[in-house]
N, C-alpha and C positions, 0 to 999 in steps of 0.2 A: 505146173499143172497138178491139181489135187483130184484124185479119183474118189468119187463119192461112194464107191462100193466098200471102201474101207471105213466109212463113217458109221458110227453107231446110230441106231434108230431108237427114238423114244416117243412116248405119247404124252407130250407136254401140253396138249390141248384136249378139251372135252368137247365132243361133237353132240350137238343138240338140235333137234328140229324145232323151229320157232312155232309156237302155238298162238292161235288167235284168241285173245282174252275175251272177246265178245261172242265167240262161238263155242263156248263150253269145252275148251281144250282141244278143239280141232286144229289141224295144221293151218298155219297162216297161208293164204293164197295171194300170190303176186298178180299184178295186172297181166292181161293177155297181150302177147305180141311185143314183148320188150325188145327194143332195137339198140338202145344205148343206156349206159348207167354210169354213175359216179357218186362220190360221197364227200362229206365235209360240212363244217359249220353246224353239226348236230343233226343232220338228216341224210338220208339216202335219196338220190335223184334218179328217176327212171324216165326214159323216153320210149314211146311205143310207136307202132306202125300206123296209128291213127293221128299222129301229130300232137298227142298230149304229153305233157311233162308231169310226172307224179313225184310227190314228196312223201317219204315215209319217215315218221318221227320215232323216237325211242320207245314211245308207248304204243307203237304199231298203228298209228293213225295215218290213213292215206288221204291225200288231197291232190287235186290236179287242176290244170288249166289248159286250154287249147293254145298251143304255141305255134303250130303249123297246120296247114289245111290237109296235107297229105301224110307226112311221116317225119320223125326225128331220127337223124343218123348219128349225131355225135353230141356229147355233153362234156363240159369241163367246169367243175365247181372249184372256185378259188378257196384256199384255206385261210387266208388272212383277211379276205374281204367277202362280204355277203353278195358276191357277184357270180352269176351263172352265165356261161357262154354256150350257145347251142348252134348246131348246124342241122338244117332240115330242108324240106321242100314244100312249097305252097302250090305248085302246079306240076303237071306231068312233064316228063322229059328231064334232061340234065340241067337243072337250074338250082344249085344249092344256095341257100341263104344263111348268112351268119347273123344271129341275134344276140344282143347283150342285155341281160336282165338284171335289174337292181331288186334283189329280194326284200330289201328293207322298205321299199316303197310300193304302193298298190295303185293300180289303174283299173277301176271297175271290178275290184275284187281279185284281180290277177296281178302278179308282179309287173313292175313297170319296165317296159322295153325301152332302153335308152339309145339303142343304135341297131340299125338293120343295113346290111350291105351284102351284095352278091359275092360269092366265093368263086371268082373266075381268075385263073392265072394269066390269061391273055384274051385273045378274041375267040378262042376255042373252048366251049364248055367241057368241063372235066369233073369227074366225081371226086369228092373229098375223101381222103384215106385216113388222115389223122389230124389232131388238133392239139395245140399247147399254148398256154397263156402264162406270162410272167407274173409273179405275185405283186410286183410293183405297178401293174396295170399299164406299163409303158410298151410292152411288146406282146404281139400275138403272132404265132406261126401256124400256117395251114398247109398241110401236105396233100398232094393230089396223086391220083393214080397214073398220071402221065409223067411223073418224076419231077415235077416242079414244086417249089415252096414259095409261098407268098408271105411276106413279113409286114405286119402293120406296126408302125412305130409312132409313139405318142400316146395320148390318152385313148385307150381302146374303147372307152364308154361313150365317146363322142366322135362324130364325123369331122367336126370343125378343127379339132386339135390333133389330128393324126393323119398320117400319110401311109399309103400302101405301095410296096415295091416287090418286084420279083427277085428273090434272093438266090434261088437254085433252080436249075433246069437239068433234065436228064431224060432217059428213056425207061428207067426202072421205077416202079411205083415206090412212093415214100411209105415206109412202114413204121417209123417212129420219130418223134420230136421231143426234145427236152431242153429247158433253159437251165443254165447253171450260173449262179451269182457267187463270185469270190471277191469280196471287197468292193471295188468300183468297176471290176471287170465282169462283163456279161458274155457268156458263151451260149451258142445254140448247137446242140448235137442233132445230126440228121442221119437217120438210118434208112437204108433201102434194102432190097433183096440181095444186093451185090456189094454194097459198100457201107462204111461208117465214116462220116465226116464231121468236122467241127468248125463253126464260124465264130469269129470274135466280133461281137456286135458293138463293143465299146470303142472300136477303131473305125474311122470313117470309111475306109475301103472294104470293110468286112472281110478280112483275110480268111482263107479257108485252108484247113489241114485235113488231109486224107489219113484217117487213123487205121483203116483195115480194108481189105479187098473182098471181104465177105460180110453179108449183112444178116437180116433175120426176117421172119414173117411178121405180119401185122399183129399187133398187141404183144409182141415178144421183146419189148424194150422198156426200161424204167430208169429212174434216177434214185440213187441212194440218198440217205440222210446226210446232212452236213457233218455228223459225227464220223461218217465213212468217207469224208472228203468229197461228197457229192459226185460220185463216179457214175458214168453212164453204163448201164447193164444191157448187153445184147445177148439174147439166148438163142443159140443155134441148136440144130438137132444133135450135134456131138458135144459141144462145149458151151459154157456160159462165160462170156468175156466181160471184163470191166475196163473202162477207158477213162483216162484223164484228158483234159483239153489238148494236150500235146503228144500223148503217147498211149499205148495200150498197157494196161496193168495186168493183174493176175487173171488166170482163167481156171475154170473148174469143169471137170469132165462129167457133166451130168447128161447121161444119155437119154434118148427118147424124143419123139416128135413134140416140139413145144407148141402149145396152143395159146398160152397166156403167161405173162410175167408181171409180177408186182413186187414192190419193196415197201416194207413198213416196219419201222422201229427195230432195225437190225436183222429182220427176217427177210429172206428171199422166198417168194411164193412162185412155184412153177406148176402149171397145169399141162399135163402131157398125156399122150396115148402112144402105144407102142408102134403103130404103123406109121412109117415115114411117108410123107407126101412130097411130090415134086416141088422144086423151088418156085416154079411159076404160080403155084397155088398159094399166093402170099397171104390171103385172109380167110381161107376156107376152114370152118370148124365143123363141117358136116361129118357125122360118124354114123355107123350102123346102130340100130336099136339095141343090139346086144353088147356093144363096145362101151367100156367104162373109161371115164376121164380120171386120171390119177392126179390128185392135188398133193404136192409135197412142199413142206415148209422147212427151209434150210437155215441154220445158224452158221453163217460163214466165218464169224470170228472164232467160235468155239469148235467148229468142225464136227457138227453132228446134225442129224435130221430130227427136228423137233416134232414133226407130225407127218403122217402120210396116210391117205385114205382114197378110196374110189368113190366117184359120184357119177350120177347119170346126167349126161348132156348139160354141162355147166355153161351158163351164160357169161358170168363174171364173178370175181371175188373182190369184195369191198371191205375196207377197214374203217370202222366207226365205233364209237362208244367203248373203246378198249377191247374190241373183239373183231374177228373176221366173219363176214357174212358171205355164204355161197348161194348164188342164185342159179336155179336150174330151169330147164325148158318146161318141166312139168309144174311150174308155178310154185315149187316148194322153196322155202328159205331155211337154210341151215346156219347155225351159229357155232363158231369155233371159239370157245372161251379158254384163254391161257391159264394154266394152273399157276398158283402163287409160287414165289421163289422158294419158300421153305419146302413146299411139297416136291418141287423139282429136285431140290438138293437131297431130300430124303430118298427119293428114287435112285439118285446117283450113289448115295451112301450104301444102299442095300446091295448095289452091284460093285461096291468098292472102287468106284470111279472118282477118286478124290481129286485128281488133277483136273478132270473135266468139271467137277463141282467148283473148284477154285476159280477156274476161268469163267464159269457161268456166273458165279457170285460177283466177280469183278465187273463183268459186262452188265450185270443188273444193278451195279453201284451199291452193293450190300455194304453196310457199315463195318467199321473195323472190328467190332465185337463179333459180328457174324462170321467174318473172315477168320478171325482168331479161333473160333470154335471149329471151323472146318480144318484149319491147320492142326489143331489138337487131335481131332479124330483121325486125320491122315497120319499124324505122327504115332498115335496109338496103334493104328493098323500096321504100320511098318515095324513098329517095335515088337508086336506080337509075331510078325513074320520073321523076325530076327535081323531085319535090315536096320541096324542101329545107326549107321551113317546117314541113311536117308531120313530116319526118324528124327535125328537131332537137327537136321536142316529144317524140318517142318516145325519143330518146337522152337527153333530160333525165331521163326516168323510169328510166333505167339507172344514174343517178349513185349511187355507193356500191357498185356491183357491177362495172360495166364500167370498164376502165381508161380514164381521160379522154383519153389520147393517141390511142386508137382513133378517137374522134370528132373531136378537134382536127385531126388530119391530113387529114380529109375536107373541112374547111371553112377551110383556110388560104388559099384563093383570095380575092383582093381582092373579087370580086363576091359572096362569101358571108360577108363579114365580119360582117354584122348577125346571121346565124344563129349564128356563132361567139360573138358577144357575148352572145346570149341563153343559150347553153349555159354560158358562163363565169359569167354572173350567177347561174344556178341552182347551179352548183358552189360559188360563194361563199356563197350563202344556206344551204347545207347544211353549211358549215364543213369542206368537204373539199378546198379549194383550197390549193395550195402556193405558194411564192414565184414560181415560173415562171408559174403560172396568173394570179396577180395582175398580174404584169408584162404578160402578154399581154392581159388584159382592159383594163387602162389604156391600152395601146397601141391597142387597138381603138377605145376612146372618142376618143382623140386623133386617130386616122386618120379617124374618122367626123365629127370636129368636133362631137361631141354633148355640148355643155357641160351641158345639163340632166341627162342621164343620169349624166354624170361627177359633178356636184354631188350628185345623189341618192345615188350610190354612196358618196361619201366623207362625206356629211353625214347618213348614217343613224344611228339611235340607237345608243348605245354597246353596248346589249344585242344589236343586230342586226349588229354588225361581224363579218364572217366572212372577213377577209383579213389578211395580214401588213402591218401599218401601215407599218413601216419600208421594206418593198419598195415600197409604194405611194408613199411620199414620194420615194424615189429616182427612180421612173419619172416622176412628175409634174414633178420638178425637171429631169430630163433633157429632157422634152418642152417645157419652157418654161412650164408651168402653175404659176408660182411662188406665186400667191395661193392656189391650191388646196392646194399642198404645205404652205404656212405654216399654213393652217387645220387641216389634218390633224395637223400636228406639234403645234400648240398644243392641240388638243382632246384628243389622246391623250398629252400631256405628254412628247413626244420633244424635250426641251429643246435638245439638241445640234443636231438637225436644224433646229429653228426658228431658232436663232441663226445657224447656218451659212448658211441661205437669206437671212435678213434682212441679214446683213453682207456675204456674198460675191456674192449675186445682186441683191437689191433695194437694197443700200447704204442701208438704213434704220437708221442707227446709233442715233438717239434712241429708236426703238421697241424695238430690241434691248436697249438699256440699261434701258428701262422694264420689259421682260420679265424681265430678270435680277433687278431689284429686287422682283419678285413671287415669286421662287423661294424654296424653303426654303434654310436657311443653307448646308448642305453643297453643294448644287448651285450656289447663287449664288457661293460661294467658288471652286469648281472652274472655273466658266465665266469668272469674272473673271480667273483666272490664264491661261486659254486665250485669251481675246479682249480682255484688258485693254489691250494695246499698240495694237490697232486702234482701240478706242474712245477711248483717250487721244489718239490722233492726230487724230481727227475731232471729238469732243465732249469736250475736256479738262475743262471746268468741271463738267459733269454727272457725268463719270466720277470725278473727284476727290471730289465730294460722296458718291457711292455708296460709294467706297472708305472714306471717313471713317466712314460709317454701318456698313459691313461690319466694320470693325476696332474699333469701340467697343461698341455694343450693338445688334446687328442684329435686326430684326423685318421679315418680309415685308410688303409694302404690302397694303392692305385687299383688293384684288382678286387676292389670291394664287392662283397656279395649284394650290397644295396647301393645301386647307382645313385639313388636320390640323395643319399647321405653325403656324396662327394660334392653336391651343390650347396650344402648348408654352410653359410659363412659363420654361423654362431660358434663361439668358443665353448668347447666341452671340456669340463674338468671334474674329475671324480674327487671324493673326499679321501685323502691318503690315510686318515685315521681308521677308516673302515677296512683297510687292507693290511693293517699291522698283524692281525692273527694269522695271515697267510705265511708270515715269516717265523712261525713258532719255533722251528728247529733250524733256522738259518740266520743266526745273529749277524754274521758277516754281511750277508746281502741286505738284512734289515738296516744295519748301520749305514751302508752305502745308500740305500733308498731314502732314509730319513735325512741324511746329510744333504742329499741332492734336493730334497723337498724344501728344506729351510734355506738353501742357497738360492733356489729358483724363486721361491715364494716366502719371503720373511714373515708373512702373515699367515703361515700355515696354522692349522688347528692346534690347540694346546696339547692334545694327546700326542702329537708328533714330537713336540719338545719334551714332554714328560718321558716318552719311551726312549728318546735319544739320550736324555739325561740318565736314565737307568742304565743304558748300555755303557755310557762313559764312566759312570760310577763303578760298574762291574769291572771294567778294564782298569780303572784306577786302583780298585781294591786288590786286584790280582797282579798288578805290575810290581816287579821287584827293583827294577832299575830306577834310581832316584831321579835321574834326568828325565826319563820318559814319564815317571810318575808326576813330576812337576808340570810337564806339558799337559797331561791328562787332567790334572787339577785345574789348570787355567781354562781348559776347554769346558769342564763342567761348570766352573764359575761363570764363564761367559754365557752359558745357557740360562743360569739363574738370573744374571743381570739383564737378560733380554726382555724380561717381563712378559714372556709368552707361556710360562709354565704355570700350572695350577699350584698355588701356595701350599695347600695341605699335602698334595701328592708329593711335591718336591721335598717338603720337610720330612715326610715319612721316609722317602728314598735316601735322603742324606743321613737320617738317623740309622736306617738299616745298615748302611755301608760305613757308618762311623766317620762320615765326611765332616770333620770339625768345621772347616772353613765355610762349608755350605750351610751347616746348621746355624752358625753364628750370624752369617749374612742374612739368612731368612728371619732369624729372631729380630735382628736389628731392623730389617725391612718391614716386619710386622709390628714394630714397636713393642716387642715382648721383652722389655728390659729385665724384668725379674727372671725370665727364663734364661737370659744370657748369664746373669749372675749365678743362678742355680746350676747352670751347665759348668761354670768354672768351679763352683763349690763341689760338685760331684767329682770333678777331676782334681780337686785339692790344689787349684791354682790360686794361691793366696794373693799374689800380686795382681792377677787378672781380676780377682774379686774387687780389690780396692780400686783398680783402674776402671772397672765397670761402674762403681759408685761415683767416681769423679766424673765419668763421661755422661752418665744418665741420671745422676742424682738430682739434678735440677728439675728433670721431668717427673721423677718419682722419688720423693724425699724418703720414703720408707725403705729405700735400698740401704741407707746407712744403718738404720735400726736393725735390718735383717743381717747386714754384714757383721755388726757388733755381736748379735746373738750367735751367728755362725762361729766367729772366732772365740766367743765365750765358751762354746761347747767343745772346742778343740782342747785336747789334753797336751798338745804340743806347745812349744814355746812360741807364741804368736804376739809377744809383747809389742814388737815394733808395729805390727799391723793394727793391734788394738789402739795403740797410742795415736796412730795416724787417723783412725776412724773417730776416736774421741775428740781429737783436735777439731775435726770438721763438724762434729756434732756440737761441740762447745761454741765454735765460731758462729754457727747458724742457729744455736739454741733449738736443736731438733728434738731433744729428749729431756725430761725432768731428771735431775741428778739422782733422785731416789730410784727411778727406773733403771738408770745406768748402773747403779750399785747393785741392784737386785739381779740385773742381767749378768754382770761379771761375777756374781757370787757363785755361779755354777761352775766356774773355771778354777780348778785346784791349783793351777800354775800361776794364776793372776794374783799378784801380791798388791798390797796397798800402794807400793811405789808406782804401780802402773797408772793409778788414777789420782795419785797425789797432786800432780800439777793440774789435772782437770778440776779437782775439788777446790784447790787454792784459788785458781782463776775464777771459778764459779762463785766462791764466797766473796772474793774481792769485788766482783761486779755487782753482786747482790748488796754488799755493804755500800758501794757507791750509789746504787739505786735507792737504798733506804735514806741515805743522807740527802739525796736530791729530793726525795718525796717529803722529807721533813722541812726542807727549805721552802718548798711550795706550800706546805701547810701553814708555816708562819706567814708567808706572803698573803695567802688567802685570808688568814685571820685579821691581819692588819687592814686589808682592803674591806673586809666585812665590817670592822669597827668604824672605819671611816664612812662607809655607806650608812650605817646606823645613825651616826652623828648627823649626817646630812638630812636624813629622813626626819630626825627629831627637830632639827632646825627648821625644816620646811613646815613641820606641824605647828611650831610654837612662834616662829618669827615671820615677819613680812618679807616677801621676796621682791627685790628691786631689780627691774629689768632695765639694763643699761645698754643693750645692743642697739647699734645705730644702723646696721646693715642687715639685709635679708639673708638668712643662712642658705637660701635656695639660689637666688639670682645674684646675691652679693651687691645689690643696689641699696641706696639709702632707704631706710624704712619710711613709709608713709602710711597714714591712716587710710583705711582700716588695716590693722596689723594684728597678728596672733602671736602670743608669747607662751612658751612651754616652760615648766618648772626645771627641765633639764638645762635651760639657759639658751635654747635656740629660739629665734624669732623669724617670722615670715610675713610677707605680704599676704593679704587675704586671698588675692587672686592666685598667687603662687601655691598656697596651700591647697586651694580647691583644684588646681590643675595637676599637681604631682602627688598629693597625699592620697592614700587608699582610704584613710579614715581621718576625720577632723579631730578625733580624740587622741591620736597618736602622732608623735613627732616623726616626720618622714625620715629624718637623719638617724634617729636612734632605733627605728623599727627593725632593721635587719639584725642588729646585735641583740635586741630584746627577744626576737623570735628564736635565735639560737639558744639563748638561755632557757626560754620556755620549752623548747624541744628537749633539751637535756633533762629538765625537771620532769617532763612527761615520761621520758624513757625510764628514769629512775623510779617513778611511781609504778610503771608497768612491771619492772623487775621485782619491786617489793611485793606486788600483788602475786606474782608467780611464786616467790619464795614462801609467802604466807600460805598459799594454796597447797604447796608441797608439804609443809608441816602439818596442815590440817588432814591430808590424805594418808600420811604415813601410818597413823594408828589403824586406819581402816584396812590397809593392806596387811599389816601385821596380824590383825585379828582374823582376816580371811585365811592367811597361811596357817594360823593355829587351828582353825576349824578343819581345814583340809588335812 
């Protein structure tokens, strides 16, 4: 029970006497003798004691029609249909008639009456006490003074489609009726002077529930809006009760004798006077001329009185056109205009009633911006009063509308850091925090040393994370909360931050290595490139194992941070050449890594082989044990023979380490035969020089000439090597004798005996060649003389052709035949078939052409020789001029 004496009173309505626009500002006059009234559908409906029904429009235009011959006692205007139901009398006595009017249709200028029937509960005439109609036009309830209720079911606008039955009987007058619709269930509340009951009309038997054992006077019941769950209001002299269909709800201790009760848009209107009347006087509103009626408007939700004023002898209070209209017996019409929401809020602000203002704003469905402004003002008020805890709660309610910096500046003082923490937490919960807010919140936690709150913040569910994780990690790391930062980085897969903290702050190298082994391939590869040197320095063996795994067939460990990577069947393999710099100061691990790579993958990159070759050559160069040195030599040569090394790099490495076998192998592999011989010359390996000439001289004949020049420059006794070289030069005629003599002239130890045999052999062969040339000359001269004789004979003597067979087909000659001076004869058809030209003998043509080609070449050479002699003087002259 709520006592209204504790409720605050406000003037949220402006009272105004309605003026008649046609009477120059005089008060508007109501019709005389009003006996019933209602409102809805844009007009106020009035019934008088003369049987007329009046309609008052918003422009204060009055119109009427004669509804009854005597008087109108009850009116009910439906809100969803333009239907009016009235009760009145057409004749003297107790004979009430119910009429249903369709206001949209006219009959001789008056609304169309669609139905008339007498309101009699039984055979005994009784006065009607109250009336209620369902908005769906399927139910009408009429209450009588004898305690009975008649229910009309069906279409109430027609006699044919409805039926009437007696729903309730009793001895106490009916004082209130109201229909309640909830889904498909229809209830009828019935109030008397002594009881409150509820009927369920959607059930065939119409079950009844008695809700209370005390009732109310006439006009002292109403039904709330659907927003208030359509509760039935019963106003007694001591309390106002609210009822559900099955139970009594809350009650309010509003004292005073109730004369009238209405409900409109969340407001409860009570008309009272202080003198209590006996219960039997269920409908009397007679007062003394000096007594005032008190009209009070209650806001039950927000627990305050919105308006209260005294009026003289009120007939009724109606709600229409967004205002309340008070009708009095002196024919005056008063309008109560509700102030706008902002004005009401300002009134509350002036009195610092912020809680009430917030409740009012919510009930008025003020938008979020308006509510946020109220919260801000309330927060400012509490802040000025020193209630920082209360103020921060109000500021939290402004999140999303009020700029956070407005609040943060107020609570930056160290003594208010817990309030600032609460605000920042709320800001993060609503996902409206930026990086600066996250930094500030974490700093607050660290300043307060509140590890529990800090852990709760960072260990919240992933769906509840409302902050920038990277910023949080940075702040925690800077504040020294490394374990919290590591947890956050691992949970949200900020791999770079996790590894940076583990390696740089916690120095937990083994854990960092384990973490990398759980990462997907791409991230594991990039992090090993970034942190590989640090890890190799502190945990070389484990790092080497992970690199071997990464460069062969990498799969994340079973507790992988990326579950999707475990489902990828693709083979992941890093390039081992890219990780060689990681082993800069760890040659032993590097050697193991490289040997593992070429063993697992013979087609590893060339850089792997080159680096391994360098390592083996270093070992070979520093090894003192001949046996081990031999093994290392073979190992290095095996790499060179694998054809996986880069030639230039391998050659440089072999030369740097003076690896003779490797250098010579690479020279031979690259066909650098002169380099091989020069290498032996530099090392003064005379026998190897000659051996190289023998081995590669057929490919490069200049090697013999270079070898002769090399030995000729030596002051040592190299006669044996010179003789061997000269022998090969002589056998293959590689150098002119004069050049040989000039070359050996530079050697002071080379005597004539060294080239004696060479010169003798050379001269003997040349003598033999001269003799052979002379024999050919004599032969050619004899052949030439013979040919000249034949030519002369052909010119001076007749030629007898005695050939009997064709020189082509070897068949007996037949005419026509062709004979040549060379002695060959042919059939005409054979010559035409095989000869290229009829002027040449087909048999002698090939030999003749050879001779002609030789002559042509000799002519060309002669021309070149003559041209050379012609140009020599020109060049000599040009040199002299220069």
